[in-house]
VOKOL-384848 format. One record per residue (C-alpha): residue in one letter; residue number from 0; z, x, y. Coordinates in steps of 0.2 Angstrom, whole numbers, plus 5000, padded with zeros to 4 digits. Layout:
+---------+-----+------+------+-------+
: residuo : num :   up : east : north :
+---------+-----+------+------+-------+
:       a : NUM :    Z :    X :     Y :
...
+---------+-----+------+------+-------+
END
This chain:
+---------+-----+------+------+-------+
: residuo : num :   up : east : north :
+---------+-----+------+------+-------+
:       x :   0 : 5014 : 5092 :  4962 :
:       x :   1 : 5018 : 5083 :  4978 :
:       x :   2 : 5016 : 5064 :  4979 :
:       x :   3 : 5003 : 5056 :  4990 :
:       x :   4 : 5008 : 5043 :  5003 :
:       x :   5 : 5005 : 5027 :  4994 :
:       x :   6 : 5001 : 5012 :  5006 :
:       x :   7 : 5011 : 5017 :  5021 :
:       x :   8 : 5011 : 5032 :  5032 :
:       x :   9 : 5027 : 5039 :  5039 :
:       x :  10 : 5022 : 5033 :  5056 :
:       x :  11 : 5019 : 5015 :  5049 :
:       x :  12 : 5036 : 5015 :  5041 :
:       x :  13 : 5044 : 5019 :  5058 :
:       x :  14 : 5033 : 5005 :  5066 :
:       x :  15 : 5039 : 4992 :  5053 :
:       x :  16 : 5057 : 4998 :  5055 :
:       x :  17 : 5056 : 4993 :  5073 :
:       x :  18 : 5057 : 5011 :  5079 :
:       x :  19 : 5042 : 5010 :  5090 :
:       x :  20 : 5036 : 4997 :  5102 :
:       x :  21 : 5031 : 4980 :  5096 :
:       x :  22 : 5012 : 4982 :  5099 :
:       x :  23 : 5012 : 4998 :  5087 :
:       x :  24 : 5020 : 4987 :  5074 :
:       x :  25 : 5006 : 4974 :  5075 :
:       x :  26 : 4993 : 4988 :  5074 :
:       x :  27 : 5002 : 4996 :  5059 :
:       x :  28 : 5002 : 4979 :  5050 :
:       x :  29 : 4984 : 4977 :  5053 :
:       x :  30 : 4979 : 4994 :  5046 :
:       x :  31 : 4990 : 4991 :  5031 :
:       x :  32 : 4982 : 4974 :  5028 :
:       x :  33 : 4965 : 4983 :  5029 :
:       x :  34 : 4970 : 4996 :  5016 :
:       x :  35 : 4977 : 4982 :  5004 :
:       x :  36 : 4961 : 4971 :  5005 :
:       x :  37 : 4949 : 4986 :  5005 :
:       x :  38 : 4953 : 5003 :  4995 :
:       x :  39 : 4968 : 4996 :  4986 :
:       x :  40 : 4959 : 4981 :  4980 :
:       x :  41 : 4944 : 4992 :  4974 :
:       x :  42 : 4956 : 5003 :  4965 :
:       x :  43 : 4964 : 4989 :  4956 :
:       x :  44 : 4947 : 4983 :  4951 :
:       x :  45 : 4942 : 5000 :  4944 :
:       x :  46 : 4958 : 5001 :  4934 :
:       x :  47 : 4955 : 4984 :  4927 :
:       x :  48 : 4939 : 4991 :  4920 :
:       x :  49 : 4944 : 5008 :  4915 :
:       x :  50 : 4963 : 5010 :  4913 :
:       x :  51 : 4973 : 4995 :  4909 :
:       x :  52 : 4988 : 5005 :  4905 :
:       x :  53 : 4989 : 5012 :  4923 :
:       x :  54 : 4986 : 4995 :  4930 :
:       x :  55 : 5001 : 4988 :  4920 :
:       x :  56 : 5012 : 5002 :  4927 :
:       x :  57 : 5006 : 4997 :  4945 :
:       x :  58 : 5009 : 4978 :  4941 :
:       x :  59 : 5027 : 4982 :  4935 :
:       x :  60 : 5031 : 4991 :  4951 :
:       x :  61 : 5023 : 4979 :  4963 :
:       x :  62 : 5028 : 4963 :  4954 :
:       x :  63 : 5046 : 4968 :  4948 :
:       x :  64 : 5054 : 4963 :  4964 :
:       x :  65 : 5042 : 4950 :  4970 :
+---------+-----+------+------+-------+
END
């Protein structure tokens, strides 16, 4: 089964890597922040209630290099 995209789209990755004009990078950062503060935060809350094992897996990936 193919993997979903996670937080970033391919285009947003290009913007953040400096492959697009600076304005596109700012716009991409805004969209990504909205996802982090919206759907991602909601998913984390759902996992806190319903699947602590998956939540721990996410925390391990996100917090490992932080």
